[in-house]
C-alpha positions in Angstrom: 86.0 -66.3 -79.7 89.1 -68.2 -78.4 88.7 -66.7 -74.8 85.2 -67.9 -74.3 85.8 -71.7 -74.0 88.9 -71.2 -71.8 87.0 -69.1 -69.4 84.3 -71.6 -69.1 86.8 -74.4 -68.5 88.4 -72.5 -65.5 85.0 -71.8 -64.0 84.1 -75.5 -64.3 87.3 -76.5 -62.4 86.8 -73.9 -59.6 83.8 -75.7 -58.0 85.6 -79.1 -57.4 88.5 -77.2 -55.9 86.2 -75.4 -53.4 84.5 -78.7 -52.5 87.9 -80.3 -52.0 89.1 -77.5 -49.7 86.0 -77.6 -47.6 86.3 -81.4 -47.2 89.9 -81.1 -46.2 89.1 -78.4 -43.6 86.4 -80.5 -41.9 88.7 -83.6 -42.0 91.5 -81.5 -40.3 89.1 -80.2 -37.7 87.9 -83.7 -37.0 91.4 -85.0 -36.7 92.3 -82.1 -34.3 89.3 -82.8 -32.1 90.0 -86.5 -32.0 93.7 -86.0 -31.2 92.8 -83.4 -28.5 90.3 -85.7 -26.8 92.7 -88.6 -27.0 95.6 -86.6 -25.5 93.3 -85.1 -22.8 92.0 -88.6 -21.9 95.5 -90.0 -21.8 96.7 -87.2 -19.6 93.8 -87.5 -17.3 94.3 -91.3 -17.1 97.9 -90.9 -16.3 97.1 -88.3 -13.6 94.5 -90.5 -12.0 96.8 -93.5 -12.1 99.7 -91.4 -10.6 97.4 -90.0 -7.9 96.1 -93.5 -7.1 99.7 -94.8 -6.9 100.6 -91.8 -4.7 97.7 -92.5 -2.3 98.6 -96.2 -2.1 101.8 -95.3 -0.4 99.7 -93.7 2.4 96.9 -96.2 2.5 95.6 -96.3 6.1 94.3 -99.5 7.6 92.2 -100.3 10.6 91.4 -97.4 13.0 93.5 -95.0 11.1 91.4 -95.4 8.0 88.3 -94.6 9.9 89.9 -91.5 11.4 91.1 -90.3 8.0 87.7 -90.8 6.4 86.0 -89.0 9.3 88.5 -86.2 9.0 88.0 -85.9 5.3 84.3 -85.8 5.6 84.5 -83.4 8.5 86.6 -81.0 6.4 84.2 -81.3 3.5 81.1 -80.6 5.6 82.9 -78.0 7.6 83.8 -76.1 4.4 80.2 -76.3 3.2 78.9 -75.1 6.7 81.4 -72.2 6.6 80.0 -71.1 3.3 76.4 -71.4 4.4 77.0 -69.6 7.7 79.0 -66.9 5.8 75.9 -66.3 3.6 73.8 -65.8 6.7 76.4 -63.3 8.1 76.5 -61.1 5.1 73.9 -58.6 6.3 76.1 -57.8 9.3 78.8 -56.6 7.1 76.6 -53.8 5.7 77.3 -51.9 8.9 81.0 -51.9 8.2 80.5 -49.9 5.0 80.1 -46.7 6.9 83.3 -44.7 6.5 83.0 -43.5 10.1 81.9 -46.7 11.7 84.6 -46.3 14.4 83.2 -42.9 15.5 79.5 -43.2 14.7 78.6 -43.5 18.3 81.3 -41.4 19.8 79.1 -38.6 21.2 79.5 -36.8 24.5 76.0 -35.4 25.0 74.7 -33.2 27.8 70.9 -33.3 27.8 68.6 -30.6 29.0 64.8 -30.6 29.6 62.5 -28.4 27.6 63.3 -25.5 30.0 67.1 -25.7 29.6 67.9 -27.5 32.9 70.4 -30.4 32.7 68.8 -33.8 33.2 71.7 -36.2 32.4 74.5 -37.1 30.2 75.1 -39.8 27.6 77.8 -41.0 25.3 81.5 -41.5 25.6 84.6 -39.4 25.5 86.4 -39.2 22.1 88.9 -42.0 21.4 91.9 -39.7 21.4 91.0 -37.8 24.6 92.5 -40.5 26.9 95.1 -42.6 25.0 95.4 -46.3 25.8 98.9 -45.6 27.3 97.4 -43.3 29.9 94.7 -45.7 31.1 95.9 -47.3 34.4 97.7 -50.6 34.0 95.5 -52.0 36.8 92.3 -51.3 34.8 93.7 -53.0 31.6 94.9 -56.0 33.6 91.6 -56.3 35.4 89.7 -56.1 32.0 91.9 -58.8 30.4 91.9 -61.1 33.4 88.1 -61.0 33.6 87.0 -60.7 30.0 89.6 -62.3 27.8 92.9 -63.6 29.2 94.1 -64.8 25.8 93.2 -61.5 24.0 96.7 -61.0 22.5 97.0 -64.6 21.4 93.8 -65.4 19.5 92.5 -64.2 16.1 89.2 -62.7 17.3 87.6 -66.0 18.4 89.1 -67.7 21.4 88.5 -71.4 20.7 90.4 -72.4 23.9 88.6 -70.0 26.1 85.2 -71.0 24.6 85.9 -74.7 25.2 87.0 -73.9 28.8 83.8 -71.9 29.4 81.7 -74.7 28.1 83.4 -77.2 30.5 83.0 -74.8 33.4 79.3 -74.2 32.6 78.7 -77.9 32.3 80.2 -78.5 35.7 78.2 -75.8 37.3 75.0 -76.7 35.6 74.5 -73.1 34.4 76.2 -70.2 32.8 79.1 -69.1 35.0 81.6 -68.2 32.3 81.2 -66.4 29.0 82.9 -67.6 25.9 82.9 -64.4 23.9 86.3 -62.7 23.4 86.8 -59.0 23.8 86.8 -58.7 20.0 83.4 -60.4 19.8 82.0 -58.2 22.5 83.2 -55.1 20.6 81.6 -56.4 17.4 78.3 -56.6 19.2 78.7 -53.2 20.7 79.6 -51.6 17.4 77.3 -53.3 14.9 74.7 -55.6 16.6 72.1 -55.7 19.3 71.8 -57.6 22.6 69.4 -60.1 21.0 70.1 -63.7 22.2 69.9 -65.8 19.0 72.1 -68.1 16.9 72.0 -65.6 14.0 73.4 -62.9 16.1 76.3 -65.1 17.4 77.1 -66.0 13.8 77.3 -62.4 12.8 79.3 -61.6 15.9 81.9 -64.2 15.1 82.4 -63.0 11.5 82.5 -59.4 12.5 85.2 -60.3 15.1 87.3 -61.8 12.4 86.8 -58.7 10.3 87.8 -56.4 13.2 91.0 -58.4 13.8 91.9 -58.0 10.1 91.3 -54.3 10.0 92.5 -53.1 13.5 95.4 -53.7 15.7 95.0 -55.4 19.1 95.6 -52.0 20.8 92.9 -50.3 18.7 90.4 -53.1 19.5 91.2 -52.9 23.2 90.9 -49.1 23.2 87.5 -49.2 21.4 86.2 -51.8 23.8 87.2 -49.7 26.8 85.4 -46.7 25.3 82.3 -48.6 24.1 81.4 -51.0 26.9 78.2 -50.2 28.7 79.0 -49.6 32.4 75.6 -49.0 33.9 74.0 -45.8 35.1 73.5 -44.8 31.5 77.2 -44.3 30.8 79.4 -45.9 28.2 83.2 -46.4 28.5 85.6 -46.5 31.4 86.3 -42.8 31.2 82.7 -41.8 31.7 82.2 -44.5 34.3 85.2 -43.3 36.3 83.6 -39.8 36.5 80.1 -41.1 37.2 81.0 -43.6 39.9 84.1 -42.1 41.5 84.1 -38.4 40.4 87.7 -38.7 39.2 89.6 -38.9 36.0 90.2 -42.4 34.7 94.0 -41.8 34.9 93.7 -41.6 38.7 91.9 -44.9 39.4 93.2 -47.1 42.2 93.4 -50.9 41.9 90.2 -51.3 44.0 88.3 -48.9 41.7 89.7 -50.6 38.6 88.5 -53.9 39.8 85.0 -52.5 40.5 84.8 -51.1 37.0 86.0 -54.3 35.4 83.3 -56.2 37.3 80.6 -54.1 35.5 81.2 -55.7 32.0 79.3 -58.8 32.9 76.1 -57.3 34.2 76.2 -53.5 34.8 72.6 -53.4 36.0 73.3 -56.0 38.7 76.7 -54.9 39.8 76.4 -51.1 39.5 77.7 -49.6 42.8 75.1 -46.9 42.9 72.4 -49.6 42.9 73.9 -52.4 44.9 77.3 -51.6 46.5 77.7 -54.9 48.4 77.2 -56.8 45.1 79.6 -54.5 43.3 82.3 -55.1 46.0 81.8 -58.8 45.9 82.2 -58.8 42.1 85.3 -56.6 42.4 86.8 -59.2 44.8 86.2 -61.8 42.1 88.0 -59.6 39.6 91.0 -59.4 41.9 91.0 -63.2 42.2 90.9 -63.4 38.4 94.0 -61.2 38.2 95.9 -63.4 40.6 94.8 -66.6 38.7 95.9 -65.0 35.4 99.3 -64.3 37.0 99.0 -60.6 36.3 99.3 -59.7 40.0 100.3 -61.5 43.1 98.1 -62.1 46.1 100.2 -59.7 48.1 99.6 -56.9 45.5 95.8 -57.3 45.7 95.4 -57.7 49.4 95.2 -54.0 50.0 92.4 -53.6 47.5 90.6 -56.5 49.2 90.8 -54.9 52.6 89.9 -51.4 51.3 87.3 -51.8 48.6 86.3 -48.9 46.4 83.7 -46.4 47.7 81.4 -45.1 44.9 79.5 -41.8 44.8 76.1 -42.1 46.3 73.6 -41.5 43.5 70.7 -43.5 44.9 68.6 -40.3 45.4 69.0 -39.2 41.8 65.9 -39.6 39.6 67.1 -39.4 36.1 65.0 -40.1 33.0 67.3 -43.0 32.0 65.0 -44.6 29.4 64.3 -41.2 27.7 68.0 -40.4 27.7 68.9 -43.7 25.9 66.3 -43.0 23.3 67.3 -39.4 22.9 70.9 -40.4 22.3 69.7 -42.7 19.5 67.8 -39.7 18.0 71.0 -37.6 18.2 72.9 -40.3 16.2 70.1 -40.4 13.6 70.2 -36.6 13.3 73.9 -36.7 12.9 73.6 -38.9 9.8 71.7 -36.2 8.0 73.3 -33.1 9.6 77.0 -32.7 8.5 77.7 -30.1 11.2 76.6 -32.4 14.0 78.5 -35.3 12.5 81.7 -33.3 12.7 81.2 -31.9 16.3 80.4 -34.7 18.7 80.6 -32.9 22.1 77.2 -31.3 22.2 74.4 -30.0 24.4 70.9 -31.0 23.5 67.7 -29.4 24.7 64.9 -31.9 24.6 61.2 -32.1 24.8 61.1 -33.7 28.2 59.0 -32.2 31.0 60.7 -33.2 34.3 57.5 -32.9 36.4 55.5 -35.1 34.0 58.4 -37.6 33.9 58.4 -37.9 37.7 54.6 -38.3 37.7 54.8 -41.0 34.9 57.4 -42.9 37.0 55.2 -42.6 40.1 52.1 -43.7 38.2 53.7 -46.9 36.8 55.3 -47.8 40.1 52.2 -47.1 42.2 49.9 -49.2 40.1 52.3 -52.1 39.8 53.2 -52.0 43.5 49.6 -52.1 44.6 48.3 -54.5 42.0 51.2 -56.2 40.1 51.8 -59.1 42.4 48.1 -59.8 42.9 47.5 -59.7 39.1 50.8 -61.4 38.0 51.9 -58.3 36.1 55.5 -57.3 36.6 56.3 -54.7 33.9 54.8 -51.6 32.3 55.7 -49.0 29.7 54.4 -45.4 29.2 55.0 -42.8 26.5 53.4 -39.4 26.6 53.7 -36.7 24.0 52.1 -33.4 22.9 49.9 -33.6 19.8 52.7 -32.8 17.4 54.8 -35.7 18.6 57.1 -34.1 21.1 57.7 -36.7 23.9 57.3 -35.2 27.4 57.6 -38.4 29.4 58.8 -41.9 28.9 58.9 -45.0 31.2 60.6 -47.9 29.6 60.2 -50.3 32.5 59.8 -50.5 36.2 63.5 -50.2 37.1 66.3 -49.1 34.9 68.8 -50.5 37.3 67.3 -54.0 37.0 66.9 -53.8 33.2 68.0 -51.2 30.6 65.7 -52.7 27.9 63.4 -49.9 26.8 59.9 -51.4 26.6 58.4 -48.1 25.5 60.5 -48.0 22.3 61.9 -51.5 21.6 59.4 -54.0 22.9 57.1 -55.4 20.2 53.8 -56.5 21.7 50.4 -57.3 20.2 48.0 -54.3 20.7 44.8 -56.3 20.8 41.7 -54.1 20.4 43.7 -50.9 20.7 44.5 -51.6 17.0 40.8 -51.3 16.0 40.8 -47.5 15.5 43.0 -48.1 12.4 40.4 -50.5 11.0 37.5 -48.1 11.7 39.3 -45.1 10.3 39.9 -47.2 7.1 36.2 -47.9 7.0 35.4 -44.2 7.3 37.8 -43.5 4.5 35.9 -46.0 2.4 32.4 -44.6 2.8 31.3 -45.9 6.2 30.0 -43.6 8.9 29.6 -44.1 12.7 26.0 -44.9 12.1 26.6 -47.6 9.5 25.0 -50.9 10.4 27.1 -54.1 10.4 25.8 -57.4 11.7 27.5 -58.8 14.8 27.3 -62.5 14.2 29.8 -65.4 13.6 32.2 -64.9 10.7 34.4 -67.6 9.3 37.7 -67.3 7.3 38.7 -70.9 6.6 38.9 -72.6 10.0 39.2 -69.4 12.0 36.4 -67.5 13.6 36.9 -64.5 16.0 35.0 -64.6 19.3 33.8 -61.6 21.2 35.0 -61.1 24.8 31.4 -61.8 26.1 31.1 -64.9 24.0 27.8 -63.6 22.7 26.5 -61.6 19.7 24.4 -58.5 19.4 23.0 -58.8 15.9 23.0 -55.6 13.8 24.9 -52.8 15.4 26.3 -49.4 14.4 30.0 -48.9 14.1 29.8 -46.5 17.0 28.5 -49.2 19.2 30.8 -51.8 17.8 34.0 -49.8 18.7 32.6 -48.6 22.0 31.9 -52.1 23.1 35.0 -53.5 21.4 33.2 -56.2 19.4 35.6 -58.4 17.5 33.5 -59.7 14.6 32.8 -56.2 13.2 36.4 -55.2 12.3 37.0 -58.6 10.7 33.8 -58.2 8.6 35.0 -54.7 7.6 38.4 -56.1 6.5 36.6 -58.5 4.2 34.9 -55.6 2.5 37.8 -53.3 1.7 40.8 -55.5 2.3 43.5 -55.7 5.0 46.1 -53.9 2.9 44.2 -50.7 3.1 44.2 -51.1 6.9 48.0 -51.5 6.9 48.4 -48.4 4.7 46.2 -46.3 7.1 48.3 -47.5 10.1 51.6 -46.7 8.4 50.3 -43.2 7.4 49.2 -42.5 11.0 52.6 -43.5 12.5 53.2 -47.2 12.9 56.7 -48.0 11.8 57.2 -51.7 12.4 56.2 -54.1 9.7 52.6 -55.3 10.0 51.8 -58.9 9.1 48.9 -59.2 6.6 47.1 -62.0 8.5 43.5 -62.8 8.9 43.7 -61.7 12.6 45.3 -58.3 11.8 42.0 -56.4 12.3 41.8 -57.4 16.0 45.4 -56.6 16.8 47.6 -59.6 16.2 50.5 -57.7 14.6 53.1 -56.4 17.0 53.7 -52.7 17.7 55.6 -50.4 20.1 54.2 -48.1 22.7 55.8 -45.0 21.2 54.3 -45.7 17.8 50.8 -46.2 19.3 51.1 -42.8 21.1 52.3 -41.2 17.9 49.4 -42.7 15.9 46.7 -41.6 18.3 48.2 -38.1 18.4 47.0 -37.9 14.8 43.4 -38.0 16.3 44.3 -35.4 18.9 45.7 -32.9 16.5 43.0 -33.1 13.9 44.5 -35.5 11.4 48.2 -34.4 11.0 51.2 -36.7 11.1 52.9 -36.7 14.6 56.2 -38.6 14.5 57.7 -38.9 17.9 60.7 -36.6 18.4 62.9 -35.6 21.4 65.3 -32.9 20.2 64.5 -29.2 20.1 68.0 -27.8 19.6 71.6 -28.9 19.6 74.7 -26.7 20.4 78.3 -27.6 20.2 80.9 -27.2 23.0 81.4 -23.6 22.0 77.7 -22.8 22.3 77.2 -22.5 18.5 73.7 -23.5 17.4 74.0 -26.6 15.1 70.3 -27.5 14.9 67.0 -26.1 15.9 63.8 -28.0 15.1 61.6 -25.0 14.4 64.2 -23.7 12.0 65.5 -26.9 10.3 62.4 -29.0 10.0 59.4 -28.5 7.8 57.1 -25.9 9.4 53.9 -27.1 7.8 52.5 -30.3 9.3 51.5 -33.0 6.9 47.9 -34.0 6.8 47.4 -37.7 6.7 43.7 -38.0 7.7 40.7 -36.0 6.5 39.3 -33.7 9.2 35.8 -35.0 8.9 36.8 -38.6 9.5 39.0 -37.6 12.4 35.9 -35.9 14.0 34.0 -39.1 13.5 36.7 -41.2 15.3 37.1 -38.7 18.1 33.4 -38.8 18.8 33.5 -42.6 19.1 36.7 -42.8 21.2 35.4 -40.2 23.6 32.4 -42.5 24.1 34.7 -45.4 24.9 35.9 -43.4 27.9 32.5 -42.1 28.8 30.4 -45.2 28.4 32.7 -48.0 27.1 35.5 -50.2 28.2 37.8 -47.3 29.5 35.6 -45.7 32.1 38.5 -45.9 34.6 40.4 -43.4 32.5 37.9 -40.5 33.1 39.5 -37.2 34.2 37.3 -34.7 36.0 36.6 -31.7 33.8 38.6 -33.0 30.8 37.4 -34.5 27.5 39.4 -37.7 27.1 39.3 -40.3 24.3 41.1 -43.6 23.8 40.9 -47.4 23.3 41.6 -50.4 25.5 43.3 -53.5 24.2 43.8 -57.0 25.6 45.4 -59.9 23.9 44.9 -63.7 24.1 45.5 -65.3 27.5 45.9 -61.8 29.0 49.5 -61.5 27.9 49.3 -57.8 27.0 47.0 -55.1 28.2 46.9 -51.6 26.7 45.2 -48.3 27.0 46.1 -45.6 24.4 44.3 -42.4 25.1 44.5 -38.7 24.3 43.1 -35.2 25.1 43.6 -32.0 23.3 46.8 -31.6 25.2 48.5 -35.0 25.3 48.6 -38.4 23.7 49.7 -41.2 26.0 50.1 -45.0 25.6 50.3 -47.4 28.5 51.2 -51.1 28.3 51.2 -53.7 31.1 52.4 -57.3 31.0 55.4 -59.6 31.5 58.7 -59.7 29.7 58.6 -63.4 29.2 55.1 -63.3 27.6 53.5 -65.2 30.4 49.9 -64.5 31.1 48.7 -62.0 33.7 45.8 -62.7 36.0 43.0 -61.3 33.8 44.6 -57.9 33.4 42.6 -56.0 30.7 43.3 -52.7 29.1 40.4 -51.2 31.1 42.0 -52.1 34.4 45.7 -51.5 35.2 46.7 -49.6 32.0 43.6 -47.3 32.2 44.3 -46.7 35.9 47.9 -45.8 35.2 46.9 -43.6 32.4 44.3 -41.8 34.6 46.8 -41.3 37.5 49.3 -39.7 35.1 47.0 -37.7 32.9 45.0 -36.4 35.8 48.1 -34.7 37.1 49.3 -33.6 33.7 46.1 -31.5 33.2 46.3 -29.7 36.6 46.7 -26.0 36.3 47.1 -25.8 32.5 45.0 -24.3 29.7 42.9 -27.1 28.2 42.9 -27.6 24.5 39.7 -28.7 22.8 39.2 -32.1 21.3 38.8 -31.8 17.5 35.2 -32.4 16.5 33.8 -32.9 20.1 31.6 -30.5 21.8 31.9 -30.9 25.6 28.3 -29.6 26.0 27.1 -32.8 24.4 28.7 -34.9 27.1 26.5 -35.3 30.2 29.5 -35.5 32.6 31.0 -32.4 31.1 28.0 -30.3 30.3 29.4 -27.4 32.3 33.1 -27.6 31.6 35.6 -25.0 32.9 38.3 -23.5 30.6 41.0 -24.5 33.1 41.1 -27.6 35.3 41.4 -26.6 38.9 44.7 -27.7 40.4 44.1 -30.5 42.8 46.1 -31.4 45.9 48.5 -34.2 45.3 50.9 -36.2 47.4 53.5 -35.8 44.8 53.8 -32.2 43.6 51.8 -29.3 45.0 53.0 -26.7 42.5 51.7 -26.3 39.0 53.5 -28.3 36.3 54.3 -25.5 33.9 53.5 -21.9 33.1 50.6 -20.9 31.1 51.0 -21.4 27.3 51.0 -17.7 26.6 53.7 -17.1 29.3 55.8 -19.9 27.9 55.6 -18.4 24.4 56.6 -15.0 25.7 59.6 -16.4 27.6 60.7 -18.4 24.6 60.6 -15.3 22.4 62.6 -13.3 24.9 65.2 -16.1 25.0 65.4 -16.1 21.2 65.9 -12.3 21.1 68.6 -12.5 23.7 70.4 -15.3 21.8 70.2 -13.3 18.6 71.6 -10.2 20.3 74.6 -12.2 21.7 75.2 -13.8 18.3 75.2 -10.3 16.6 77.6 -9.0 19.2 79.9 -12.0 18.7 79.8 -11.4 15.0 80.8 -7.8 15.5 83.6 -8.9 17.8 85.0 -11.1 15.0 85.3 -8.1 12.7 86.5 -5.4 15.1 89.3 -4.9 17.6 87.4 -2.3 19.6 88.4 -2.9 23.3 84.8 -2.0 24.4 83.4 -4.8 22.3 85.9 -7.2 23.6 84.9 -6.3 27.2 81.2 -6.8 26.3 81.9 -10.3 24.8 84.0 -11.3 27.8 81.1 -10.2 30.1 78.7 -12.4 28.0 
């Protein structure tokens, strides 16, 4: 009984104690915060007062105050600008993440045509094949004197040299000096393109700083000498020495070194095999640069001035330069997914090129432009031809490789105009339409935009067959409103277009840009019955020891991928044959051959296309101007169709004709009595047949494979046996 009251008393005292402790805790916390804030404010006030007192000692007055404020603001905005520009340059640094970025492009490739005959070389010699110490001193001095005299003194960007170039260019009223350092040029060669834009210059500058931080000056100079494009389709001074002078780079004279150093500025303009007088004049400028840079004296260069270099005459060589450039890019892509090829970079590549067709393609382009280009204000053209599975047999990237190495067949993005319409009509067929479906040809408005027909008139209700044959513009726009433009884009991608298509209201009439090689590849899908036909150039690759590294028929998927239903392909072929027979492409007719295709002409006649195909080949032709100026009413049915016809007429001479999927020649009045083989016609170019018959080609290829297998078996036996007889057999092989 006595414990009860005491226990209650303790419990009653415990509550006030807890309240008191909580109150004290919060009072302590409040005091701590107040004290901390007061001390922080006092310290900050003392710091500001001290900083202000310090600055008063250096207070500028008059003009000095203005200069100091300008400098301060300049540094502030400069730092902000640096950060902003760095953000824009970030994508360029993605390329530096490749572990093998220094050797990604170091290929020495010997290219062969489809029959195994050498057609050219590309690539550069490996970096360690000719050390920097063994490259002639005269070539290094000529390079530095011409391209970057302060190379060993700047940090990747030569501010002094850039300012000097700006002054000289201002005096001359044009570009007479370049401001890019050797490091900047190397950054462009390694990671960027030749695009002339501010964004590219920003990326180039940052990559130059990155190179300087990761490589020595000697390594940068060596890479530059091995990577610079030297004209004639060769890269690097080692390959250029062999190409232009037939000698090892170690043996170059001063005059030859000066001529090579003169190529950096404009290899197409100063290449000695194209314009020897211009090359010698440029070499003389290089010698003057060496004297002005005090690397040589006038007495040391006078002999080279009096006895200029004499280059090997290659003016008669007709090499498929544009095709070789593209094929080299394909080799590099293949190396990224083929470890064996990535390790062994001195290779021989058998390609899909047909030399006779390539010569005829060059002739067709040059003939049509020479006879009509000046009159019609059309200066350039491109042509890509492939077999229906995508193997490229001929490529013309421009009128003159010597004048411009830009490959218009692969890299030029141009509007296709009406040649894009088959993608729209194929999408319509995939969504329930047929060639006989009726759609009204009358004005259609999307906001403030309304497409106009070429004839400026309207036909009323027409079938899709008539609409595509006559290339009516309103119909594809109406179709796109029915099933949506995204489905058209999906169809185009599935058929072979690779560049991003803009989903705009004018997409159905060909406003989005494409390349010629993609158009030929896409139309090949019609020629082969609906299967994907991505363009390819490589049949097989062997290393320097002859070992097979890659063979397309062995290493690629053997079953073609169907991307279009057969029934719809037959519908399209029937219409596109009618375009050639009775539509806008009548100039593309080939006697005795079923041909199909579509013309295309863009606004103001800037681009003219004809993309056509037979059962044997798919070929795209573009005609226009590099600067996007208008031609004189060149349409797809004129110069492009004429070029296509001149080339394809020859291509079908003396070969076995393949049928057009879904098209019966008996139904075509012009071809009601077709022959199985087109009779070879007389031509001023080549009188002999282009190739052997297909059965003969297949037999020879099988024999070749059997012989290679026999040699490989014997070599394998040799590796496991010391029999002298086998050794003699291998030596004979």
